[in-house]
Jmol script that loads the backbone (N, CA, C; Angstrom):
load data "model"
ATOM      1  N   MET A   1     -27.561  23.270  11.211  1.00  0.00           N
ATOM      2  CA  MET A   1     -27.283  21.923  10.743  1.00  0.00           C
ATOM      3  C   MET A   1     -26.682  21.106  11.888  1.00  0.00           C
ATOM      4  N   LEU A   2     -27.241  19.965  12.147  1.00  0.00           N
ATOM      5  CA  LEU A   2     -26.744  19.113  13.212  1.00  0.00           C
ATOM      6  C   LEU A   2     -25.589  18.255  12.714  1.00  0.00           C
ATOM      7  N   THR A   3     -24.533  18.224  13.508  1.00  0.00           N
ATOM      8  CA  THR A   3     -23.396  17.384  13.178  1.00  0.00           C
ATOM      9  C   THR A   3     -23.684  15.969  13.641  1.00  0.00           C
ATOM     10  N   LYS A   4     -23.384  15.027  12.795  1.00  0.00           N
ATOM     11  CA  LYS A   4     -23.507  13.612  13.140  1.00  0.00           C
ATOM     12  C   LYS A   4     -22.128  13.092  13.510  1.00  0.00           C
ATOM     13  N   TYR A   5     -22.109  12.098  14.353  1.00  0.00           N
ATOM     14  CA  TYR A   5     -20.874  11.458  14.772  1.00  0.00           C
ATOM     15  C   TYR A   5     -20.998   9.968  14.490  1.00  0.00           C
ATOM     16  N   TYR A   6     -19.887   9.361  14.193  1.00  0.00           N
ATOM     17  CA  TYR A   6     -19.897   7.972  13.759  1.00  0.00           C
ATOM     18  C   TYR A   6     -18.888   7.153  14.552  1.00  0.00           C
ATOM     19  N   VAL A   7     -19.311   5.991  14.973  1.00  0.00           N
ATOM     20  CA  VAL A   7     -18.410   4.971  15.488  1.00  0.00           C
ATOM     21  C   VAL A   7     -18.340   3.933  14.377  1.00  0.00           C
ATOM     22  N   TYR A   8     -17.141   3.547  14.012  1.00  0.00           N
ATOM     23  CA  TYR A   8     -16.991   2.656  12.864  1.00  0.00           C
ATOM     24  C   TYR A   8     -15.995   1.551  13.186  1.00  0.00           C
ATOM     25  N   ILE A   9     -16.118   0.470  12.426  1.00  0.00           N
ATOM     26  CA  ILE A   9     -15.199  -0.657  12.576  1.00  0.00           C
ATOM     27  C   ILE A   9     -14.639  -1.020  11.210  1.00  0.00           C
ATOM     28  N   LEU A  10     -13.326  -1.146  11.175  1.00  0.00           N
ATOM     29  CA  LEU A  10     -12.607  -1.558   9.971  1.00  0.00           C
ATOM     30  C   LEU A  10     -11.999  -2.935  10.190  1.00  0.00           C
ATOM     31  N   THR A  11     -11.805  -3.635   9.104  1.00  0.00           N
ATOM     32  CA  THR A  11     -11.043  -4.882   9.133  1.00  0.00           C
ATOM     33  C   THR A  11     -10.164  -4.922   7.884  1.00  0.00           C
ATOM     34  N   ASN A  12      -9.413  -6.001   7.757  1.00  0.00           N
ATOM     35  CA  ASN A  12      -8.538  -6.136   6.587  1.00  0.00           C
ATOM     36  C   ASN A  12      -9.176  -7.086   5.572  1.00  0.00           C
ATOM     37  N   GLU A  13      -8.479  -7.321   4.513  1.00  0.00           N
ATOM     38  CA  GLU A  13      -8.979  -8.179   3.421  1.00  0.00           C
ATOM     39  C   GLU A  13      -9.347  -9.578   3.908  1.00  0.00           C
ATOM     40  N   TYR A  14      -8.616 -10.073   4.900  1.00  0.00           N
ATOM     41  CA  TYR A  14      -8.808 -11.444   5.386  1.00  0.00           C
ATOM     42  C   TYR A  14      -9.670 -11.515   6.649  1.00  0.00           C
ATOM     43  N   ASN A  15     -10.193 -10.384   7.090  1.00  0.00           N
ATOM     44  CA  ASN A  15     -11.062 -10.307   8.278  1.00  0.00           C
ATOM     45  C   ASN A  15     -10.388 -10.908   9.514  1.00  0.00           C
ATOM     46  N   THR A  16      -9.130 -10.535   9.733  1.00  0.00           N
ATOM     47  CA  THR A  16      -8.391 -11.089  10.870  1.00  0.00           C
ATOM     48  C   THR A  16      -8.180 -10.096  12.002  1.00  0.00           C
ATOM     49  N   SER A  17      -8.356  -8.814  11.763  1.00  0.00           N
ATOM     50  CA  SER A  17      -8.167  -7.793  12.796  1.00  0.00           C
ATOM     51  C   SER A  17      -9.299  -6.787  12.715  1.00  0.00           C
ATOM     52  N   LEU A  18      -9.550  -6.137  13.833  1.00  0.00           N
ATOM     53  CA  LEU A  18     -10.565  -5.087  13.877  1.00  0.00           C
ATOM     54  C   LEU A  18      -9.968  -3.806  14.425  1.00  0.00           C
ATOM     55  N   TYR A  19     -10.474  -2.696  13.923  1.00  0.00           N
ATOM     56  CA  TYR A  19     -10.122  -1.380  14.449  1.00  0.00           C
ATOM     57  C   TYR A  19     -11.424  -0.616  14.667  1.00  0.00           C
ATOM     58  N   ILE A  20     -11.553   0.005  15.829  1.00  0.00           N
ATOM     59  CA  ILE A  20     -12.739   0.793  16.156  1.00  0.00           C
ATOM     60  C   ILE A  20     -12.317   2.247  16.277  1.00  0.00           C
ATOM     61  N   GLY A  21     -13.046   3.120  15.579  1.00  0.00           N
ATOM     62  CA  GLY A  21     -12.740   4.538  15.621  1.00  0.00           C
ATOM     63  C   GLY A  21     -13.993   5.372  15.725  1.00  0.00           C
ATOM     64  N   VAL A  22     -13.791   6.677  15.885  1.00  0.00           N
ATOM     65  CA  VAL A  22     -14.884   7.633  15.976  1.00  0.00           C
ATOM     66  C   VAL A  22     -14.521   8.856  15.133  1.00  0.00           C
ATOM     67  N   THR A  23     -15.516   9.453  14.493  1.00  0.00           N
ATOM     68  CA  THR A  23     -15.273  10.615  13.640  1.00  0.00           C
ATOM     69  C   THR A  23     -16.561  11.408  13.464  1.00  0.00           C
ATOM     70  N   ASN A  24     -16.418  12.635  12.979  1.00  0.00           N
ATOM     71  CA  ASN A  24     -17.603  13.415  12.616  1.00  0.00           C
ATOM     72  C   ASN A  24     -17.759  13.511  11.098  1.00  0.00           C
ATOM     73  N   ASN A  25     -16.880  12.808  10.367  1.00  0.00           N
ATOM     74  CA  ASN A  25     -16.966  12.781   8.906  1.00  0.00           C
ATOM     75  C   ASN A  25     -16.531  11.390   8.435  1.00  0.00           C
ATOM     76  N   LEU A  26     -17.489  10.495   8.329  1.00  0.00           N
ATOM     77  CA  LEU A  26     -17.182   9.098   8.038  1.00  0.00           C
ATOM     78  C   LEU A  26     -16.546   8.916   6.665  1.00  0.00           C
ATOM     79  N   ILE A  27     -17.054   9.580   5.662  1.00  0.00           N
ATOM     80  CA  ILE A  27     -16.500   9.430   4.314  1.00  0.00           C
ATOM     81  C   ILE A  27     -15.034   9.856   4.279  1.00  0.00           C
ATOM     82  N   ARG A  28     -14.730  11.022   4.849  1.00  0.00           N
ATOM     83  CA  ARG A  28     -13.347  11.508   4.863  1.00  0.00           C
ATOM     84  C   ARG A  28     -12.442  10.557   5.633  1.00  0.00           C
ATOM     85  N   ARG A  29     -12.889  10.117   6.817  1.00  0.00           N
ATOM     86  CA  ARG A  29     -12.045   9.272   7.656  1.00  0.00           C
ATOM     87  C   ARG A  29     -11.753   7.928   6.988  1.00  0.00           C
ATOM     88  N   ILE A  30     -12.752   7.316   6.382  1.00  0.00           N
ATOM     89  CA  ILE A  30     -12.515   6.026   5.731  1.00  0.00           C
ATOM     90  C   ILE A  30     -11.612   6.214   4.512  1.00  0.00           C
ATOM     91  N   TYR A  31     -11.799   7.304   3.785  1.00  0.00           N
ATOM     92  CA  TYR A  31     -10.906   7.625   2.669  1.00  0.00           C
ATOM     93  C   TYR A  31      -9.454   7.699   3.166  1.00  0.00           C
ATOM     94  N   GLU A  32      -9.259   8.360   4.305  1.00  0.00           N
ATOM     95  CA  GLU A  32      -7.907   8.486   4.864  1.00  0.00           C
ATOM     96  C   GLU A  32      -7.329   7.113   5.217  1.00  0.00           C
ATOM     97  N   HIS A  33      -8.131   6.256   5.807  1.00  0.00           N
ATOM     98  CA  HIS A  33      -7.662   4.900   6.128  1.00  0.00           C
ATOM     99  C   HIS A  33      -7.349   4.117   4.856  1.00  0.00           C
ATOM    100  N   ARG A  34      -8.244   4.177   3.887  1.00  0.00           N
ATOM    101  CA  ARG A  34      -8.071   3.394   2.655  1.00  0.00           C
ATOM    102  C   ARG A  34      -6.823   3.798   1.883  1.00  0.00           C
ATOM    103  N   ASN A  35      -6.477   5.074   1.972  1.00  0.00           N
ATOM    104  CA  ASN A  35      -5.322   5.588   1.242  1.00  0.00           C
ATOM    105  C   ASN A  35      -4.075   5.719   2.116  1.00  0.00           C
ATOM    106  N   GLU A  36      -4.141   5.114   3.304  1.00  0.00           N
ATOM    107  CA  GLU A  36      -3.031   5.089   4.257  1.00  0.00           C
ATOM    108  C   GLU A  36      -2.475   6.483   4.549  1.00  0.00           C
ATOM    109  N   LEU A  37      -3.370   7.460   4.656  1.00  0.00           N
ATOM    110  CA  LEU A  37      -2.971   8.809   5.012  1.00  0.00           C
ATOM    111  C   LEU A  37      -2.787   8.947   6.524  1.00  0.00           C
ATOM    112  N   LEU A  38      -3.313   7.989   7.275  1.00  0.00           N
ATOM    113  CA  LEU A  38      -3.184   7.966   8.728  1.00  0.00           C
ATOM    114  C   LEU A  38      -2.199   6.858   9.094  1.00  0.00           C
ATOM    115  N   LYS A  39      -1.049   7.238   9.550  1.00  0.00           N
ATOM    116  CA  LYS A  39      -0.025   6.251   9.892  1.00  0.00           C
ATOM    117  C   LYS A  39      -0.336   5.663  11.267  1.00  0.00           C
ATOM    118  N   GLY A  40      -0.095   4.391  11.407  1.00  0.00           N
ATOM    119  CA  GLY A  40      -0.332   3.735  12.677  1.00  0.00           C
ATOM    120  C   GLY A  40      -0.916   2.351  12.483  1.00  0.00           C
ATOM    121  N   PHE A  41      -1.758   1.947  13.428  1.00  0.00           N
ATOM    122  CA  PHE A  41      -2.308   0.597  13.461  1.00  0.00           C
ATOM    123  C   PHE A  41      -3.022   0.218  12.174  1.00  0.00           C
ATOM    124  N   THR A  42      -3.889   1.112  11.669  1.00  0.00           N
ATOM    125  CA  THR A  42      -4.678   0.754  10.484  1.00  0.00           C
ATOM    126  C   THR A  42      -3.817   0.608   9.239  1.00  0.00           C
ATOM    127  N   SER A  43      -2.812   1.455   9.077  1.00  0.00           N
ATOM    128  CA  SER A  43      -1.954   1.318   7.897  1.00  0.00           C
ATOM    129  C   SER A  43      -1.020   0.115   8.049  1.00  0.00           C
ATOM    130  N   LYS A  44      -0.537  -0.138   9.262  1.00  0.00           N
ATOM    131  CA  LYS A  44       0.359  -1.273   9.501  1.00  0.00           C
ATOM    132  C   LYS A  44      -0.313  -2.604   9.188  1.00  0.00           C
ATOM    133  N   TYR A  45      -1.577  -2.741   9.567  1.00  0.00           N
ATOM    134  CA  TYR A  45      -2.291  -4.001   9.390  1.00  0.00           C
ATOM    135  C   TYR A  45      -3.280  -3.981   8.219  1.00  0.00           C
ATOM    136  N   LYS A  46      -3.167  -2.955   7.364  1.00  0.00           N
ATOM    137  CA  LYS A  46      -3.986  -2.851   6.141  1.00  0.00           C
ATOM    138  C   LYS A  46      -5.484  -2.934   6.437  1.00  0.00           C
ATOM    139  N   LEU A  47      -5.927  -2.217   7.466  1.00  0.00           N
ATOM    140  CA  LEU A  47      -7.339  -2.194   7.851  1.00  0.00           C
ATOM    141  C   LEU A  47      -8.026  -1.099   7.052  1.00  0.00           C
ATOM    142  N   LYS A  48      -8.642  -1.489   5.950  1.00  0.00           N
ATOM    143  CA  LYS A  48      -9.228  -0.530   5.005  1.00  0.00           C
ATOM    144  C   LYS A  48     -10.693  -0.809   4.723  1.00  0.00           C
ATOM    145  N   LYS A  49     -11.200  -1.933   5.168  1.00  0.00           N
ATOM    146  CA  LYS A  49     -12.560  -2.356   4.818  1.00  0.00           C
ATOM    147  C   LYS A  49     -13.534  -1.946   5.922  1.00  0.00           C
ATOM    148  N   LEU A  50     -14.453  -1.057   5.571  1.00  0.00           N
ATOM    149  CA  LEU A  50     -15.488  -0.611   6.508  1.00  0.00           C
ATOM    150  C   LEU A  50     -16.559  -1.688   6.589  1.00  0.00           C
ATOM    151  N   VAL A  51     -16.728  -2.275   7.792  1.00  0.00           N
ATOM    152  CA  VAL A  51     -17.697  -3.359   7.941  1.00  0.00           C
ATOM    153  C   VAL A  51     -18.828  -3.015   8.912  1.00  0.00           C
ATOM    154  N   TYR A  52     -18.722  -1.873   9.596  1.00  0.00           N
ATOM    155  CA  TYR A  52     -19.745  -1.513  10.585  1.00  0.00           C
ATOM    156  C   TYR A  52     -19.656  -0.025  10.879  1.00  0.00           C
ATOM    157  N   TYR A  53     -20.816   0.586  11.112  1.00  0.00           N
ATOM    158  CA  TYR A  53     -20.826   1.953  11.624  1.00  0.00           C
ATOM    159  C   TYR A  53     -22.148   2.237  12.318  1.00  0.00           C
ATOM    160  N   GLU A  54     -22.085   3.162  13.245  1.00  0.00           N
ATOM    161  CA  GLU A  54     -23.260   3.663  13.958  1.00  0.00           C
ATOM    162  C   GLU A  54     -23.263   5.171  13.825  1.00  0.00           C
ATOM    163  N   ILE A  55     -24.447   5.751  13.784  1.00  0.00           N
ATOM    164  CA  ILE A  55     -24.596   7.203  13.723  1.00  0.00           C
ATOM    165  C   ILE A  55     -25.119   7.681  15.068  1.00  0.00           C
ATOM    166  N   LEU A  56     -24.432   8.664  15.644  1.00  0.00           N
ATOM    167  CA  LEU A  56     -24.836   9.226  16.928  1.00  0.00           C
ATOM    168  C   LEU A  56     -24.976  10.740  16.789  1.00  0.00           C
ATOM    169  N   ASN A  57     -25.701  11.339  17.722  1.00  0.00           N
ATOM    170  CA  ASN A  57     -26.025  12.764  17.601  1.00  0.00           C
ATOM    171  C   ASN A  57     -25.113  13.709  18.364  1.00  0.00           C
ATOM    172  N   ASP A  58     -24.269  13.183  19.235  1.00  0.00           N
ATOM    173  CA  ASP A  58     -23.373  14.091  19.952  1.00  0.00           C
ATOM    174  C   ASP A  58     -22.029  13.413  20.188  1.00  0.00           C
ATOM    175  N   PRO A  59     -20.981  14.209  20.344  1.00  0.00           N
ATOM    176  CA  PRO A  59     -19.638  13.641  20.467  1.00  0.00           C
ATOM    177  C   PRO A  59     -19.448  12.809  21.728  1.00  0.00           C
ATOM    178  N   TYR A  60     -20.116  13.174  22.791  1.00  0.00           N
ATOM    179  CA  TYR A  60     -19.958  12.436  24.049  1.00  0.00           C
ATOM    180  C   TYR A  60     -20.511  11.020  23.925  1.00  0.00           C
ATOM    181  N   SER A  61     -21.655  10.888  23.281  1.00  0.00           N
ATOM    182  CA  SER A  61     -22.230   9.560  23.055  1.00  0.00           C
ATOM    183  C   SER A  61     -21.336   8.727  22.142  1.00  0.00           C
ATOM    184  N   ALA A  62     -20.786   9.353  21.128  1.00  0.00           N
ATOM    185  CA  ALA A  62     -19.929   8.640  20.180  1.00  0.00           C
ATOM    186  C   ALA A  62     -18.656   8.155  20.861  1.00  0.00           C
ATOM    187  N   ILE A  63     -18.032   9.010  21.630  1.00  0.00           N
ATOM    188  CA  ILE A  63     -16.791   8.627  22.322  1.00  0.00           C
ATOM    189  C   ILE A  63     -17.072   7.547  23.363  1.00  0.00           C
ATOM    190  N   SER A  64     -18.182   7.678  24.053  1.00  0.00           N
ATOM    191  CA  SER A  64     -18.568   6.678  25.046  1.00  0.00           C
ATOM    192  C   SER A  64     -18.800   5.322  24.390  1.00  0.00           C
ATOM    193  N   ARG A  65     -19.482   5.328  23.261  1.00  0.00           N
ATOM    194  CA  ARG A  65     -19.749   4.074  22.545  1.00  0.00           C
ATOM    195  C   ARG A  65     -18.453   3.457  22.016  1.00  0.00           C
ATOM    196  N   GLU A  66     -17.569   4.285  21.482  1.00  0.00           N
ATOM    197  CA  GLU A  66     -16.280   3.786  20.998  1.00  0.00           C
ATOM    198  C   GLU A  66     -15.524   3.101  22.138  1.00  0.00           C
ATOM    199  N   LYS A  67     -15.464   3.730  23.290  1.00  0.00           N
ATOM    200  CA  LYS A  67     -14.766   3.145  24.436  1.00  0.00           C
ATOM    201  C   LYS A  67     -15.424   1.843  24.882  1.00  0.00           C
ATOM    202  N   GLN A  68     -16.756   1.832  24.867  1.00  0.00           N
ATOM    203  CA  GLN A  68     -17.486   0.623  25.244  1.00  0.00           C
ATOM    204  C   GLN A  68     -17.110  -0.532  24.325  1.00  0.00           C
ATOM    205  N   LEU A  69     -17.157  -0.290  23.014  1.00  0.00           N
ATOM    206  CA  LEU A  69     -16.854  -1.344  22.046  1.00  0.00           C
ATOM    207  C   LEU A  69     -15.404  -1.804  22.142  1.00  0.00           C
ATOM    208  N   LYS A  70     -14.501  -0.876  22.383  1.00  0.00           N
ATOM    209  CA  LYS A  70     -13.090  -1.251  22.499  1.00  0.00           C
ATOM    210  C   LYS A  70     -12.847  -2.162  23.692  1.00  0.00           C
ATOM    211  N   ASN A  71     -13.697  -2.079  24.704  1.00  0.00           N
ATOM    212  CA  ASN A  71     -13.546  -2.935  25.884  1.00  0.00           C
ATOM    213  C   ASN A  71     -14.227  -4.286  25.743  1.00  0.00           C
ATOM    214  N   TRP A  72     -14.964  -4.498  24.690  1.00  0.00           N
ATOM    215  CA  TRP A  72     -15.654  -5.769  24.466  1.00  0.00           C
ATOM    216  C   TRP A  72     -14.647  -6.857  24.096  1.00  0.00           C
ATOM    217  N   HIS A  73     -15.028  -8.092  24.367  1.00  0.00           N
ATOM    218  CA  HIS A  73     -14.259  -9.248  23.898  1.00  0.00           C
ATOM    219  C   HIS A  73     -14.358  -9.309  22.372  1.00  0.00           C
ATOM    220  N   SER A  74     -13.358  -9.878  21.773  1.00  0.00           N
ATOM    221  CA  SER A  74     -13.302  -9.973  20.317  1.00  0.00           C
ATOM    222  C   SER A  74     -14.538 -10.655  19.731  1.00  0.00           C
ATOM    223  N   ASP A  75     -15.008 -11.732  20.350  1.00  0.00           N
ATOM    224  CA  ASP A  75     -16.191 -12.432  19.841  1.00  0.00           C
ATOM    225  C   ASP A  75     -17.415 -11.527  19.824  1.00  0.00           C
ATOM    226  N   TRP A  76     -17.564 -10.692  20.840  1.00  0.00           N
ATOM    227  CA  TRP A  76     -18.710  -9.779  20.903  1.00  0.00           C
ATOM    228  C   TRP A  76     -18.642  -8.773  19.756  1.00  0.00           C
ATOM    229  N   LYS A  77     -17.435  -8.275  19.484  1.00  0.00           N
ATOM    230  CA  LYS A  77     -17.251  -7.305  18.387  1.00  0.00           C
ATOM    231  C   LYS A  77     -17.618  -7.952  17.055  1.00  0.00           C
ATOM    232  N   TRP A  78     -17.115  -9.177  16.831  1.00  0.00           N
ATOM    233  CA  TRP A  78     -17.412  -9.863  15.577  1.00  0.00           C
ATOM    234  C   TRP A  78     -18.898 -10.154  15.442  1.00  0.00           C
ATOM    235  N   ASN A  79     -19.549 -10.525  16.547  1.00  0.00           N
ATOM    236  CA  ASN A  79     -20.995 -10.771  16.506  1.00  0.00           C
ATOM    237  C   ASN A  79     -21.758  -9.503  16.158  1.00  0.00           C
ATOM    238  N   LEU A  80     -21.327  -8.374  16.689  1.00  0.00           N
ATOM    239  CA  LEU A  80     -21.953  -7.089  16.370  1.00  0.00           C
ATOM    240  C   LEU A  80     -21.808  -6.796  14.871  1.00  0.00           C
ATOM    241  N   VAL A  81     -20.598  -6.945  14.373  1.00  0.00           N
ATOM    242  CA  VAL A  81     -20.325  -6.682  12.956  1.00  0.00           C
ATOM    243  C   VAL A  81     -21.149  -7.603  12.065  1.00  0.00           C
ATOM    244  N   LYS A  82     -21.148  -8.892  12.373  1.00  0.00           N
ATOM    245  CA  LYS A  82     -21.859  -9.869  11.527  1.00  0.00           C
ATOM    246  C   LYS A  82     -23.370  -9.708  11.613  1.00  0.00           C
ATOM    247  N   GLY A  83     -23.874  -9.200  12.728  1.00  0.00           N
ATOM    248  CA  GLY A  83     -25.301  -8.912  12.823  1.00  0.00           C
ATOM    249  C   GLY A  83     -25.697  -7.737  11.944  1.00  0.00           C
ATOM    250  N   PHE A  84     -24.804  -6.780  11.790  1.00  0.00           N
ATOM    251  CA  PHE A  84     -25.029  -5.584  10.980  1.00  0.00           C
ATOM    252  C   PHE A  84     -24.725  -5.843   9.506  1.00  0.00           C
ATOM    253  N   ASN A  85     -23.708  -6.655   9.267  1.00  0.00           N
ATOM    254  CA  ASN A  85     -23.173  -6.865   7.921  1.00  0.00           C
ATOM    255  C   ASN A  85     -22.775  -8.344   7.782  1.00  0.00           C
ATOM    256  N   PRO A  86     -23.772  -9.243   7.627  1.00  0.00           N
ATOM    257  CA  PRO A  86     -23.502 -10.683   7.637  1.00  0.00           C
ATOM    258  C   PRO A  86     -22.456 -11.145   6.625  1.00  0.00           C
ATOM    259  N   GLY A  87     -22.381 -10.508   5.484  1.00  0.00           N
ATOM    260  CA  GLY A  87     -21.424 -10.911   4.459  1.00  0.00           C
ATOM    261  C   GLY A  87     -20.062 -10.272   4.602  1.00  0.00           C
ATOM    262  N   LEU A  88     -19.886  -9.432   5.624  1.00  0.00           N
ATOM    263  CA  LEU A  88     -18.644  -8.692   5.845  1.00  0.00           C
ATOM    264  C   LEU A  88     -18.209  -7.934   4.587  1.00  0.00           C
ATOM    265  N   LYS A  89     -19.191  -7.361   3.904  1.00  0.00           N
ATOM    266  CA  LYS A  89     -18.908  -6.567   2.706  1.00  0.00           C
ATOM    267  C   LYS A  89     -18.326  -5.220   3.101  1.00  0.00           C
ATOM    268  N   ASP A  90     -17.540  -4.667   2.200  1.00  0.00           N
ATOM    269  CA  ASP A  90     -17.000  -3.327   2.410  1.00  0.00           C
ATOM    270  C   ASP A  90     -18.127  -2.327   2.167  1.00  0.00           C
ATOM    271  N   LEU A  91     -18.477  -1.560   3.179  1.00  0.00           N
ATOM    272  CA  LEU A  91     -19.606  -0.636   3.108  1.00  0.00           C
ATOM    273  C   LEU A  91     -19.228   0.749   2.601  1.00  0.00           C
ATOM    274  N   TYR A  92     -17.973   0.959   2.273  1.00  0.00           N
ATOM    275  CA  TYR A  92     -17.532   2.289   1.852  1.00  0.00           C
ATOM    276  C   TYR A  92     -18.313   2.793   0.639  1.00  0.00           C
ATOM    277  N   SER A  93     -18.485   1.944  -0.354  1.00  0.00           N
ATOM    278  CA  SER A  93     -19.205   2.388  -1.550  1.00  0.00           C
ATOM    279  C   SER A  93     -20.647   2.761  -1.218  1.00  0.00           C
ATOM    280  N   ASN A  94     -21.228   2.125  -0.214  1.00  0.00           N
ATOM    281  CA  ASN A  94     -22.596   2.467   0.188  1.00  0.00           C
ATOM    282  C   ASN A  94     -22.673   3.866   0.777  1.00  0.00           C
ATOM    283  N   ILE A  95     -21.663   4.262   1.552  1.00  0.00           N
ATOM    284  CA  ILE A  95     -21.724   5.581   2.195  1.00  0.00           C
ATOM    285  C   ILE A  95     -21.342   6.705   1.257  1.00  0.00           C
ATOM    286  N   VAL A  96     -20.530   6.410   0.231  1.00  0.00           N
ATOM    287  CA  VAL A  96     -20.175   7.462  -0.723  1.00  0.00           C
ATOM    288  C   VAL A  96     -21.179   7.549  -1.864  1.00  0.00           C
ATOM    289  N   GLY A  97     -22.060   6.550  -1.953  1.00  0.00           N
ATOM    290  CA  GLY A  97     -23.120   6.580  -2.947  1.00  0.00           C
ATOM    291  C   GLY A  97     -22.654   6.275  -4.350  1.00  0.00           C
ATOM    292  N   ASP A  98     -21.678   5.406  -4.504  1.00  0.00           N
ATOM    293  CA  ASP A  98     -21.173   5.026  -5.814  1.00  0.00           C
ATOM    294  C   ASP A  98     -21.997   3.864  -6.357  1.00  0.00           C
ATOM    295  N   PRO A  99     -22.924   4.124  -7.305  1.00  0.00           N
ATOM    296  CA  PRO A  99     -23.787   3.055  -7.807  1.00  0.00           C
ATOM    297  C   PRO A  99     -23.042   1.981  -8.573  1.00  0.00           C
ATOM    298  N   GLU A 100     -21.857   2.276  -9.089  1.00  0.00           N
ATOM    299  CA  GLU A 100     -21.083   1.292  -9.840  1.00  0.00           C
ATOM    300  C   GLU A 100     -20.538   0.190  -8.944  1.00  0.00           C
ATOM    301  N   THR A 101     -20.195   0.555  -7.696  1.00  0.00           N
ATOM    302  CA  THR A 101     -19.568  -0.422  -6.816  1.00  0.00           C
ATOM    303  C   THR A 101     -20.434  -0.766  -5.614  1.00  0.00           C
ATOM    304  N   SER A 102     -21.563  -0.091  -5.461  1.00  0.00           N
ATOM    305  CA  SER A 102     -22.440  -0.360  -4.319  1.00  0.00           C
ATOM    306  C   SER A 102     -23.095  -1.724  -4.485  1.00  0.00           C
ATOM    307  N   SER A 103     -23.046  -2.521  -3.401  1.00  0.00           N
ATOM    308  CA  SER A 103     -23.574  -3.869  -3.491  1.00  0.00           C
ATOM    309  C   SER A 103     -24.887  -4.018  -2.726  1.00  0.00           C
ATOM    310  N   GLY A 104     -25.528  -2.951  -2.423  1.00  0.00           N
ATOM    311  CA  GLY A 104     -26.816  -3.083  -1.761  1.00  0.00           C
ATOM    312  C   GLY A 104     -26.935  -2.227  -0.650  1.00  0.00           C
TER     313      GLY A 104
END
end "model"
wireframe off; spacefill off
backbone 0.3
color backbone group
């Protein structure tokens, strides 16, 4: 079984801050952020809304991409997010497959 790696971007309810992370289990990691199980930047600024993610095949590519995105200007990051998710909807329900809350 091939492990997938994810680069993801979170924002808050008001879309005022961004957080970029990397993980090999996107559902678990976003759950941890949403429930403030990870203390630090995301819990301090209430960054719980998944607005972007990429799937990569190896950890080196994922870490490299995360570092690349973290070095981008804020406008570039927002343009990337809005190109992927124009409505800035929370994508968590889409990845967990909850038909009650999935919006498309």
